C-alpha positions in Angstrom: 167.7 234.1 188.6 171.3 234.8 187.7 173.9 233.7 190.1 177.0 234.6 188.0 177.9 237.7 190.0 177.3 236.0 193.4 179.5 233.0 192.4 182.3 235.3 191.2 182.1 237.4 194.4 182.1 234.5 196.8 184.9 232.7 194.8 187.0 235.9 194.8 186.6 236.3 198.6 187.7 232.6 199.0 190.6 232.9 196.6 192.0 236.0 198.4 191.6 234.3 201.7 193.4 231.2 200.3 196.4 233.3 199.3 196.9 234.9 202.7 198.3 231.7 204.4 200.2 230.8 201.2 202.2 234.0 201.5 202.9 233.5 205.2 204.1 229.9 204.7 206.1 230.8 201.6 208.0 233.6 203.4 208.6 231.3 206.4 210.0 228.4 204.5 211.7 230.1 201.5 211.9 233.8 202.2 211.2 236.2 199.3 213.2 234.1 196.8 210.2 232.5 195.1 208.6 235.9 194.2 209.2 235.1 190.5 207.0 232.0 190.8 204.1 234.3 191.8 205.0 236.5 188.8 205.1 233.7 186.3 201.9 232.1 187.7 200.1 235.5 187.7 201.1 236.2 184.1 200.1 232.8 182.9 196.7 233.0 184.7 195.9 236.5 183.4 196.9 235.5 179.8 194.9 232.3 180.2 191.8 234.2 181.4 191.5 236.1 178.1 191.5 232.8 176.2 188.7 231.1 178.2 185.2 231.5 176.8 183.2 230.7 180.0 182.5 233.9 182.0 182.8 232.4 185.4 185.9 230.3 184.8 187.6 233.2 183.0 186.8 235.6 185.8 188.1 233.2 188.4 191.4 232.5 186.6 191.8 236.2 186.2 191.2 236.7 190.0 193.8 234.0 190.7 196.3 235.7 188.4 195.7 239.1 190.1 196.0 237.5 193.5 199.3 235.9 192.5 200.7 239.2 191.4 199.4 240.9 194.5 201.1 238.2 196.6 204.5 239.4 195.4 204.2 242.7 197.3 202.7 240.8 200.2 205.6 238.5 200.3 208.1 241.4 200.8 205.7 243.0 203.3 205.5 239.7 205.2 209.3 239.8 205.5 209.1 243.2 207.1 206.3 241.9 209.4 208.7 239.1 210.5 211.5 241.6 211.1 209.2 243.7 213.2 208.4 240.6 215.3 204.7 240.4 214.3 205.2 236.9 212.8 207.6 234.1 213.7 211.0 234.0 212.1 212.4 230.9 210.6 215.4 230.0 212.7 217.1 228.3 209.7 217.2 231.7 207.9 218.1 234.1 210.7 220.8 235.7 208.7 218.3 236.9 206.0 216.5 239.2 208.5 217.5 242.5 209.7 215.8 244.1 212.8 213.9 247.2 211.8 212.6 250.2 213.7 209.0 249.7 215.0 208.0 252.9 213.3 209.4 252.0 209.9 206.8 251.6 207.2 205.9 248.2 205.7 205.5 249.7 202.2 208.3 248.3 200.0 208.1 251.4 197.8 208.5 253.9 200.7 211.9 254.3 202.2 212.0 255.6 205.8 209.6 256.2 208.6 205.9 255.6 208.7 203.6 258.6 208.4 202.3 257.6 211.8 205.8 257.8 213.3 206.1 261.4 212.2 202.8 262.3 213.9 203.9 260.7 217.1 207.2 262.7 217.2 205.4 266.0 216.8 203.4 265.5 220.0 
């Protein structure tokens, strides 16, 4: 039997789950300032994954790199979640947060209201 796919799948699930609290704690302690560390780590891991001959290790390093890059967007989205009151705000960095409308979207690329807010106003 071949367990390569299963090992990669379970490891990917665990890696993604591992990065969730990292993003939350990073935003709480440091804000969005360390986003470039996620970028540098992601690029290093992705470049490193193409240099590794072992399939499992190469895949896992690539998944870590992709998770680091994905975490950049999640770091900025986490700041929005804190501003909405969904997560606790670091009292030492109160001046970095701006209260936002509850209907504002969390997508950093989208400026303005959530698509769900527009539907609520039509009713």
